[in-house]
Steps between C-alpha positions, in 0.01 A plus 500: 500500500217509744456272802207261494317382806388192314565395146145378492316230423700208611810681626546512875838673485552873485707619207586779259330606182678667210357622173730503199517776243326255264196465727578153636490442875752307704424371848791401722464286812773392740436176688673379814675223311553353155268203552207728590559703184532184289176360634312823429645535149420139412143528624431833327670426168319168456162672537579814299477464122694735281517801733603577767850360473688384810873516568701391800853557619574370847234625738373768258192450283424743218166511322494667157156630405523590137629378168780736401795291381748770609386459861503122469855505358624724782341281768646185345846660484490563877280218633532222245221346294139539604330208669289284270 
């Protein structure tokens, strides 16, 4: 994973970027608290469409950029269902 200075457009938090062996990208952001992460996930997922997909567990937000179901299944196993 590589550190990101900004996740760009619309992300003020620094985070990490990982690329899967299937070519999908995963961005991981840690917020100071759960409510900050929830607010960001709710705002982003309601304006997103089909991709990217947003996940949250506690104060961690994960953005899945891609459509590989293997990546989606793995993220859901760890983080729970994606935000709709």
